[in-house]
N, C-alpha and C positions, 0 to 999 in steps of 0.2 A: 622065208618068203612073207611078204606083207601083201595084203589084199584091202581095197578099199570098197567099202559097201555102197552101193548105188543109192542115191538120195531118193527118199519116198516122194512119190508125187503128191501134190496138194489138190485136193477136191472140196469145193465149196457146195454145200446143198442147202436148201432152204424147205422148211416144212409149211404146210397150209392146210387148212380144212376148217369145218364149221365148229362151233362151240360144241364140246363133249364128244367129239370124234376120237379123243384120247391121243392128241399130239404129245402132250407132256409126258404122259405115260410111256409112248413109244421111244421119246427121246431118253427118258430115264433108263428104259429097258436096254437102250442101244449103249448108253454110258455104262451101265451096270455089267452087261455080259461082255463087253470088251475090256473091262478092268481098268476103265478110265475115271474112276471115282477116287478122290481121296478119302482115306479110311474116316476121318472126322466128319466128312460131309455125308457119308453113308450112314455113321452112327446117329447123325442129327435127324435123320427123316425115318429111323428104324424104331418101331414101337416095342413094348415089353415081351410081345410075342415072337420077336425076331423078323417080323415082317416090315419090309421098307416100302415107304410111300413113293413109288416111282415118279409120279407127277410132280411131288414137291421137289424133286431134284433139279427140274428146269423151271419150276416158277419161283423165281428170285425176288420178286417184289412182295413186300408185305401185302399190298392191296391184291396181287394176283393170287396169293394164298388165301386171303380172307373172301374173295369173291369165287374162287374156284376157275378163274378164266386168265388167260394170257392177255396181257395188255401192251406190252411194248416188246421190241424185237430183242431177243435175247441170244447171245452167241455162246456156243458150247464147243469144246475140242475134244477129239479123241483120234487115236491112231491104232492102225494094225501093222502087220509086217510090211505091208506092200504100200499103204498110203496113209496121209494124215488127212484129217478131216476138219473142216470149219463149218459148223452147223448153226444156221439162223433159224431160231424158232419165232415164227411170225404169228400174230394174233388171229383167232378165228372169229371173234365177235365182229358184226358187220360194221360196227362203228370205227373198228380199228383197221378197216381193209387197207387204208392208205399205208400201213406199216408193211404191208406184203412189198410194196415197191422198194423199200429200204432192204428187206432181207433178201429179195430175189435179184437185185440189180446185177450182181456179179456172180450169180450161182451158176455152177455147171448142171446141177440136177434140181428139179423141183419134185418134192415128194408131196403128193396129194392125198390126204386122208380121207376114207370115206367110210361111215358106220355101216356095217354090214345089214343092219336092220332098216335104216333109214334110205339108203342108196344115194344117188347123185342129187344133191341139193343146190340151192340158189348160189349159195357161196362157193361151193365146189366148182360150179361153172365160172364164176366170176374169178376166182384165184386161178384156174386154168387158163382163162384169157389173159389176166394180168402177166403170168409165166410165159405164155406164148408172145405176148407184145413185148416183153422184156428180152425176148430171144434166148431164153435158157434152153440150152441145147437138149436136154434130156427130160423127159417127164414119167414118173413112175407113180402109179396109183396104189394106195395100200388099203386094202378093205379090211378095216380093222375091226375087232370084237366078233370075229368069225365063231368064237367059242359060244357067243349069246344066241347063235341060230344053228347050235349043234353041229358045227363043222359042215353044214349043208353044202353039197356041191352045186345043187340046182340053185340055191339062193345065190352063192359066188357067181354062177354062170350069168344070172339075171343082171346082177350089178356090174358085171365085166361088160354086158351087152350095152348097158346104159353108158358106160365109160367109153366104149367104142364109137357110139353116137356122138358123144362129146368131142372125141378125137377128130371125127369127121368134120365136125362144124369148125375146128380150128385148121382146117385146111389138110386134113389127113395126118396130122401128127402121129409119130410113133410113140405109143404108150404101152407100158410093161405094167400088169396088173398083178399083186401079189396078196393071198390071203393071209391074215396075220391076226394073232391075239397078242396084244402088247403086254396085257397083264401076265399072261402065261409064259410069254416068250416064244409062241409058236412062229415060226418062219422069220423071225427077226434076226438073230445071229445064228441060231441052230435050226436044222430042218424038224419040221413038225410029224410025229407018227400019226397025227389026227387027220392029217390031208394027204391021204395016199394018192388021192386022185390029181393032186398038184405036182407037177414035175419041173417047174421053174426055178429060179434061184431064190434064196432068201434075200431080205433087204441087204445085209452086208455083203453077201456075194454080188448082188447087183452093183453096189457102191464100190466094191474092189475092181470089178471086170469092166465097168461102163468105160467106153474109149472117150479121152480127152483130147481136146485140139488145142494147141497152144497158138497165142497170138502170132500174127504174120512175122516170120523172120527174114523177110525180103528187105534188103537195104533200101531199095528204091521206094518202098512203101512207109518210109519213116514217118511218124506222126509224135512230135514232142512239143506240148504245151509248155511254156515258161513259166514256172512259179515263183522264180526269185532271180534277182540281179544282184550281185554283190561285187565288191572290189576289196579282197582281204588286205592288201598293203598298197601304198602309193606306187611301188615299183612292179606291181602286178596288174596283168590285164584282168579286164571284167570277167567274171565267172558267172556262167548261167546254169541253173538247175531245174530240174523237172522229172517228170516220169514219162517213160515212153507208153504210148498206148497202142503202138505198131511199129513193125520194122525194126532195124538194127542201127547202132552208132558206134563208129570207131575213128581213131585217129586217122586224118588224111581225107575223110569224107568230105565231099563238096555239099553243102546244104544251102537253103535259102529261107529266110526268116519272112514269114507272112504277117500281116497284110502288106507290109511296105515293098517286099519282093527283093530286098537287099540278099547278096550272095557272099559266102565266105567259106574258109576251110576249118574243120576241127583240127586243132593242134594239140590238145590236151584233154583227157577224159579220165574221170575217176568215178569208181563204183564202191560199193561197200566190199567187193571182192578185189583184193589188190593184184590177184593172178589173173584176172579177166581184163582181156584186150578189146572185147566187143560187147557192148551192152545190147541186150534184147529186151523187148517188152516182155513183163511190165516193170522192169528195173528202174529204179530213180538214180540218175546221173548229175554229175556236175562236169562242166566241160568250158574250154575257152576257144575263141575264135581267132584267126589270123588278123582280122580287121576289127576296129572298133566301131561297131554298129549301133545304131539306135534301136536297142531292143529292150523290151518291156514286159513286165507281167501281162500275161494273156495273149502275147504273140506265140506264133506256131512255127516250130522248126520242121522243115520237111526236105526230102532229098532233092539235090539238084538234077537228079537223073529220073525224078518221078515222071511216069507218063501222064498222070492227072494229078492235081492238087485241088485241095477245097477252094472254091470260089468265095471271095469276100462277100457273103450274104448278108441282105438286110430283110429278106422275107422267108418265112420258114413254114413249111407244112409240117404238122406233127400230131403225134397221138399223145394226149396227155390224161393223167389220172388227176382229178381236182381233189385237194387234200384239206380244204378249207370249209368252214361252216357258212362263210360268205359266199354265195354262188359266182360263178365265174360268168361274165356276160361280154358280148362284143363292144369294143370301145373301151375295155378296163385297161389300166396300165399296171405293169408289174416290172420287177427286175428279173431279168433272165441271166442264170449263171450256167455257162457252158465252160467245161474244164476249168481253166483258172482265169477266164475273162467274164466280167459281170457288165451287162449292158440294160438299158431300159428297153421295154417292149410294150407294144400295144396290141391287143387281140383283134385282129381284122374280122375275122369271121369263125363262127361256130359251125362246123360243115355236119357233124353227125353226132350222136351220142348212143352208146352201146347200152342195149336191153340186157341186164345180167341173167334174165330168166330164159330168154331165147337166143342170146348171142347175136341178135339181129340189130343192125344199125338204123336208128331214125334220122331222117334228114332235117336239117336246119332247126336244131332245138333253140329256144329262147335263152337258156342258161345250162350250165353244169353244175349240179349241186355236188355236196360232199359224197366223196367216193366215186362219182360219175367217171367214166371213161369216155372220151370223144376225140374227134379229130378236128384240129383247129388250124388258123393261119395266123401267124405272128408276124408283125413288122418292127424291126429294131431300130433303136435309134443311132446305132453305128454298126460296123460290120462284126459278124462272127464267122467263125471258120469250121462249120462241122462238116463230117461225113455222114452218108446215111447210115442209120443205125443198124441196118441189116449188113453192112460190111465192117463197122467198127462200133462195138457197144460203148467204148469209153467217149469216142469222138463224136458219136451221134446221139448222146444223152444230155440232158439239161435238167435243172430245176427252176421254178419260178418262186420268187420271193416277194412278199408283201412289202413295199418301200417304207411304209409307216411302222410297222410292228416288227420288222425284220423276220417274220415268220415265213418257213417253207410252206406255200400254198399249193404247189404243183409239182408233178415230175412227168417229164416227156421224153419221147423218143422222135427223132428227126426222120422223116421219110423223103424230103426234099428240101434243099435251100437254093435260094435264088437271089443273084444280084440284082439290086435295083438302084437305077442311076436317078437320083433326084434332080430336080429342075435347076437348083441352085446349089453352090457349095454350102455345107453345114458351117454355120458361123460360131466361132467358140470365143470364150472370154468376153462376152457382152454384158452390158448392163443398161438398165432403163434410164434414159436422160429425160427428166421432167422439163416442161416448157419453161422458158424464162418469163412467160406472161402468166401471172397468177390467175387461176380460174375465176375467182370472184371478179376481178378486174375485167376478164374477158366477157363474162355473164352480164355484168353490170352495163357494159358499153352496148351489147347487143340487146339488152332488154329482156333476155330469155336465158332460161336455165336448161341445161341439157338432160336427156333421159332416154331410157331404152324402153320401148313398147314391144313386147314379144307375144305375138299371136300364135297359138298353137290350136291344132285340131286336125281332124282327118282330112284325107284328100277332098276336094270339092265341098268342104264344110262351109265356104264363103270367107275364108281369111284374106284371101287376096283382094276380094272386092270391098271388104271393110277397110283394108290397109289402104287402098288406092283413094278411097273416100277420105279418109282420115288425113292422108298426106294432102290432097287438095285443099281441104278445109283449112289445115294449118298454114299452108303457103299462101292462100288467099287472103287469111288474116294478117299477113305480114310475117309469119313464122319461118324459121328455117327448119325444115324437116325432109327426111330421105328415107325411101322405101328400099329396104334390102328383101327383094323376094327371092324365095329358094331357087326358082329356075334360073334367074337371071345371075345369082351367086355362081351357079354351076357352070355358066359360060365364061367365067373368069377366074375368080379366086379358087374355086375349087374344081376347075375344069380337069384337074388330075386325078380326081377321086371317081370311083364308081359307085354302087348302089349296095354294096355288102354292109353288114351292120357296123363293122369297123370304120368303113368310110364315111357312112352316115355321121356316126359320132364325131369323126375329125372335121366333117362339114360344119356341125353345130358348134365345135370348138372355135373354128376360124370366125364364123359369123359372131360369136360372143366377143371375140376379141375386137372385130370391126365396130360393133355397137358401143363398146367401151370407148374407142377412139372418138366416134362421133358424138357421143354423149358428152365427153370431155371437152370437146370444141363448142359445146353449146346447142348442137343439133338434136333435135327429136328423132332418134333412130327407130325406124318402125321395121321390125323383123318378122315377116310372114313365113313361117316354117312348120311343117308337120311335126318336127321333133317329138317323136312318139315316147322316149323314154324319160322318166323324171330326172334320173341321174344326168343326162345330158343337159337338160334345161337348167339344173341346178349349178352346173359349171358355168353356164352363161350368166346366171344370177350372181354367182359368186365372183366373177371377174368384175362386173360392175359395182356391186356393193363393196368390194375391196377398195375400189378407187372412190368410194363415197358418192356413187352415182345412183339416182332412182332407177329401178327396175320394175316394170309393171307386167306381170305375167297374166295374159288374157286368154282365157279357154273358150274357143268357138266350139260350143258343144252340140252342134247340129247332130242328130242321130244318123247311123251309118246307113239306114234305109232311105233316108232323104238325099244323102250324098250320093248313094248309088243312083237313085232316080235322076240326078242332075248329070253326074258322069260327063263333064264338059270335054274331057281329054279321051274318053273311052277307056279308063284304065280299069274301072270295075269289071265292065264287060270282058276286056282281055283276061282279067284274074280270073273270072268265072269260066271261061273257055280253056284255061290252063296255059295261056299264051304268055303270062306275067306272073312271075312268082315274087313273093316278098312284100306284096301290097299292104300297106298299113290299114287295119281294119278287116281284112279278109284272111290273110295267112300270115300276117306279121303283127305282133302285139302293138296296141296303143295304150299307153299308162295316163289316165286323166290326171290333171294336177289335183291335188288334195286340197290345197288353199290358195286358189288363184286370187289375183287382186280384183278380177272381174270375169264373169262368166256369162255368156248369152247363146241362145239358139237362134240361128238366122232363118229358120223356117217360118215364112209369113212375116218376118220382123221388117220395121221401116228402117232403111239404111242411115236415113238422117238422125233417128233415135239412136242407133247404135253408135254413131259417132259422138253424138252428144254426150253420151254416158261414159265414152273414154275420155273426153275433153274434161268432164267433172271430175273424173278420177285424177286427171293431171293437175288440175287446179288444186285438188285436195292435198297433192304431195308438193304444191307450191312450185310446180315446174314452170309455169307460164306466169310471167310478170306483167304488170299492166305498163 
């Protein structure tokens, strides 16, 4: 009689904690006491007295051993009779908090280490929030170095109480707390006689007994992003490959390929197991369809019987952890990689930033700095097909990539995805067609050279008043000029935009393109825009200068007190009364130009004199010809 052993379950866990909380020692103890270490590896870290440096067992990089801290995520493997384990050792140093996202992204259990002497620290709270954000199903807190407080039950209860408050701030998460001495091995693999007051599980007992939930095995909930399309031979149909993130797939299943919405039937299915007829998440598969459909990398296969399917979204509300030294601001453009699809995205708005000390969220931050966690809205250049992260960790997660350096600069989870119908169809495969009339010939015939005059300043600073007078003076002198006022632009070119930081940045970008076209035609384009951010004004300048067109940035530097005294539209009064949020100069930042071509304060100034100063600057740039 032959018997087949039941395959061991695979559990993924991630460790996290502050520097010197003893993560590396704990991992070394787990590996050592479960007999998971190669003999030569153990000998390499054992001194002449026969004592093993347990921390060195997991600190694999030379820089880690030299500095005594973990720098990068390291993966370790061990097993018992009931389960196999993949352990992600994540850094504790605040600088490397971003690596926690990598290690915990697919973990079943997050192990949070706390020094019994120090209690819950800033990094403990931050790591717990990241684990909660990433939807890690189980949290266990290890109160390490309990031997250094003489196995004091009272001290353990104090730290346990702190952790209980932390769990409440995370929405009442279930949190198991275990007293441990990683150096001695107390309550790691074997139960300690030094903690008779503790009757809970050891760490290994907890890891062996914690309940695991498999991805959905319901056929109608199929989610299969396409990673590769191939045709092995000329007489074979196309084969599509990918990894299931939810549901099942088998021969005969009716499926739909999104975003096109084309339907077909699965005719052939291959997995790594030749005896398997049904593929379940998270297996990788290769399959054929009855019809030759236009399927490409990044498309999504779902069940034709699905009650709901992801909408072709172009706007995403998400929570992100920012991983770059360069802060994230509204209006920034990044590449968004979701499953196997990569698209361009613009940051529409920064909604909140998490305070790692209190776990409270602060509204409307101006930026997200390195390791900050915040809620944002993204607008994508083409559709993506995400599920909410709460229902599907694979299909609801994404990363953000810097298009210039190709560095990963953010990691996020989707809370809501919306379909956005643009006013016009997106045009593809287009190129710039230069005018058949040379610019010099046009400008010589009109007797005028084109230029852009960009007036920036606080609301009610006098920008529009100066711009109107300048336009009138130029036209009266026989010159062609046109004023692009911020309010007027929003009645037409930008009437689809709101006043979120992302929409404001897009508005400036559009006006920058308009001024470039006007200036190329030989018109003096006058833009009167608050344009509070230097980065946005730099884009407008770059558009003009790339075309060889003069660009004059004029800072109307009227102080906010004088602007508020004037307040012709009542904006400052409404902002002070709490009726208007995001007013530049009150509760939204204004970045003054660092090196403007011209700057003046309109307080008590003579309007004709200000116009004359601008005309002189134009003449200096040889814009006006005699």
